[in-house]
C-alpha positions in Angstrom: 168.7 -71.9 75.0 171.8 -70.9 73.0 174.5 -69.3 75.0 177.8 -68.2 73.3 180.3 -66.5 75.5 183.6 -64.9 74.4 183.9 -67.3 71.5 187.2 -67.1 69.7 187.8 -69.1 66.5 190.6 -69.3 63.9 191.0 -71.1 60.6 193.1 -74.2 61.1 194.9 -74.0 57.7 195.6 -70.3 57.7 196.1 -69.5 61.4 193.7 -66.6 60.9 191.5 -65.4 63.7 187.9 -65.0 62.6 185.8 -64.8 65.7 187.4 -62.5 68.3 185.3 -62.8 71.5 181.7 -63.1 70.3 179.0 -63.2 72.9 175.4 -64.0 72.1 172.3 -65.3 73.9 169.2 -66.6 72.0 166.4 -67.6 74.4 163.7 -70.2 73.5 160.8 -68.8 71.6 162.7 -65.9 70.0 164.0 -65.1 66.5 167.4 -63.3 66.4 168.9 -62.0 63.3 172.6 -61.4 62.7 173.6 -58.9 60.0 177.0 -57.5 59.1 179.4 -56.7 56.2 181.3 -59.4 54.3 184.1 -61.0 56.2 182.6 -60.2 59.6 182.4 -63.9 60.6 178.7 -64.6 60.3 179.0 -67.8 58.4 181.9 -68.9 60.5 179.7 -68.7 63.6 177.1 -71.0 62.0 179.8 -73.5 60.9 181.5 -73.6 64.3 178.2 -74.1 66.1 177.2 -77.0 63.8 180.6 -78.7 64.1 182.1 -78.1 60.6 185.7 -79.1 60.2 188.5 -76.5 59.4 188.0 -74.3 62.5 189.8 -74.3 65.8 188.1 -72.9 68.9 190.8 -71.0 70.8 188.7 -69.6 73.6 185.2 -69.2 75.0 182.2 -71.5 75.1 178.9 -72.4 73.3 176.1 -74.3 75.0 172.6 -75.5 73.9 170.2 -76.0 76.8 173.3 -76.1 79.1 175.1 -78.8 77.1 178.5 -78.0 75.7 178.1 -77.9 71.9 181.8 -77.7 71.3 182.5 -81.1 72.8 179.9 -82.8 70.6 180.3 -84.5 67.2 178.1 -82.9 64.5 175.6 -85.7 64.6 175.3 -85.3 68.4 174.6 -81.6 68.0 171.8 -82.5 65.5 170.3 -85.0 67.9 170.4 -82.4 70.6 168.2 -80.2 68.5 170.6 -78.0 66.4 169.8 -77.5 62.7 171.8 -75.5 60.1 170.2 -74.4 56.9 173.1 -73.8 54.4 173.6 -70.8 52.2 174.3 -73.2 49.3 172.6 -76.6 50.0 174.6 -79.5 48.6 173.4 -82.0 46.0 173.5 -85.7 46.9 173.2 -87.7 43.7 171.8 -91.2 44.0 170.0 -90.5 47.3 166.3 -90.0 47.1 164.7 -87.1 49.0 162.3 -89.4 50.8 165.0 -91.9 51.8 167.2 -89.1 53.0 164.5 -87.5 55.1 163.3 -90.8 56.7 166.9 -91.8 57.5 167.6 -88.5 59.1 164.4 -88.4 61.1 164.7 -91.9 62.4 168.4 -91.5 63.2 167.6 -88.6 65.4 164.7 -90.3 67.0 166.9 -93.3 67.8 169.6 -91.1 69.3 167.0 -89.6 71.6 165.7 -93.0 72.6 162.4 -92.7 70.7 160.7 -95.2 68.5 161.4 -94.9 64.7 158.6 -93.8 62.5 157.0 -96.6 60.4 156.9 -96.2 56.6 153.2 -95.3 56.8 153.5 -92.8 59.6 156.5 -91.1 57.9 154.7 -90.9 54.5 151.7 -89.3 56.1 153.7 -86.7 57.9 156.1 -85.8 55.1 153.2 -85.4 52.6 151.4 -83.1 55.0 154.4 -80.9 55.6 155.5 -80.9 51.9 152.0 -79.7 50.9 152.2 -76.8 53.3 155.5 -75.8 51.7 154.2 -76.2 48.1 156.5 -79.1 47.5 155.0 -81.5 45.0 155.3 -85.3 45.1 157.7 -85.4 42.2 160.2 -83.2 44.1 160.1 -85.7 47.0 161.0 -88.5 44.6 164.1 -86.8 43.1 167.7 -87.1 44.4 168.4 -84.6 47.2 168.7 -81.1 45.6 169.8 -82.6 42.2 168.5 -80.3 39.5 166.6 -78.2 42.0 166.3 -74.4 41.5 167.7 -72.1 44.2 164.2 -71.7 45.6 163.5 -75.5 45.6 166.7 -76.2 47.5 165.8 -73.7 50.2 162.2 -75.0 50.5 163.7 -78.5 50.7 165.8 -77.4 53.7 162.7 -75.9 55.3 161.0 -79.3 54.8 163.9 -81.0 56.5 163.5 -78.6 59.4 159.8 -79.3 59.5 160.4 -83.0 59.7 163.3 -82.9 62.2 161.6 -80.4 64.5 164.9 -79.0 65.9 164.9 -76.7 68.9 167.6 -74.4 67.6 167.5 -73.4 64.0 170.4 -71.6 62.4 169.8 -70.2 58.9 172.9 -69.0 57.0 171.9 -66.5 54.4 168.8 -68.5 53.4 167.6 -65.6 51.2 170.7 -65.8 49.0 169.7 -66.1 45.4 166.0 -66.2 46.0 163.4 -64.2 44.1 160.6 -62.5 46.1 158.1 -65.3 45.7 160.5 -68.0 46.8 161.7 -65.9 49.7 158.1 -65.5 50.9 157.5 -69.2 50.7 160.6 -70.0 52.7 159.7 -67.3 55.2 156.2 -68.7 55.6 157.7 -72.1 56.3 159.9 -70.6 59.0 157.1 -68.6 60.6 154.9 -71.8 60.7 157.7 -73.4 62.9 157.9 -70.6 65.4 157.0 -71.8 68.8 157.7 -71.1 72.5 160.2 -73.9 72.8 162.1 -73.3 69.5 164.6 -70.5 68.7 166.0 -69.2 65.4 169.2 -67.5 64.5 168.8 -65.9 61.0 172.0 -64.8 59.3 171.4 -62.3 56.5 172.9 -59.5 54.5 169.6 -57.8 53.7 166.7 -56.4 55.6 164.2 -57.7 53.0 164.1 -61.2 54.5 163.3 -59.6 57.9 160.2 -58.1 56.3 158.8 -61.6 56.2 160.6 -63.2 59.2 160.2 -60.5 61.8 163.0 -60.9 64.4 162.7 -60.2 68.1 166.3 -59.0 68.2 168.8 -57.8 65.6 172.6 -58.1 66.1 175.2 -56.3 64.0 178.4 -58.2 63.6 181.8 -56.8 62.5 185.4 -58.1 62.7 184.4 -61.2 64.6 182.2 -59.6 67.3 178.7 -58.4 68.0 179.1 -54.6 67.9 175.5 -53.5 68.4 172.2 -55.1 69.4 168.6 -53.7 69.0 165.1 -54.4 67.9 163.8 -54.8 64.3 164.3 -51.1 63.6 168.0 -51.7 63.7 167.7 -53.7 60.4 165.9 -50.7 58.9 168.7 -48.4 60.0 171.2 -50.6 58.2 169.1 -50.6 55.1 169.0 -46.7 55.1 172.5 -45.9 56.2 174.7 -49.0 55.7 177.1 -50.5 58.3 179.9 -48.0 58.4 178.5 -45.8 61.1 177.4 -48.7 63.3 180.7 -50.4 62.9 182.6 -47.2 63.8 180.6 -46.8 67.0 181.4 -50.4 68.0 185.1 -50.2 67.6 
């Protein structure tokens, strides 16, 4: 599904190389985790795949279902089935959560040549999926993320994911700032969306999230590259021993 080959990326403003030949394959139906020390390029990878400004691709490729992601605008990537859950979800004052969700869902349906959801159909679906994520009706009526706690913001992103039904879900440090209960709720939402035709790339510093979202594959990233790949036990090794030994082996 997601194929990244020898990807090289630098910051436009600083002329600083961040990704230095990263190669990664995430097949449909699998959950892959990326771990690594600060500054290894984990978030840069998520930003480049989603089309964020400020980065220049200097080499390599990235495709989703065989389509060149790097030639698409951000909205085209979203319509193709790519979703990015941010480490720090932004607030959108003046835009109601329900309005935002319905606009996003119908924009993607229209881009794919599908009929837009009617008000009644949308309301039924969003209420069902919000209830499953323990999101109350009052939260749906509020402006997007305004006044939300850290846990509410992350659950709101999982609701967006549940409504948009993307094929490739990238989660950039979704566990950041969450207490144990909020993290479990978020993980439950992710696990409910696991399916044979959907893939996840979970970027995290800590093994604790992977206790709840059990990955099929764990990658360790350092200095802009994947330096080691293994099963779920690799995350436990990092928890016990840190990154230093693994990074040294990969250089």
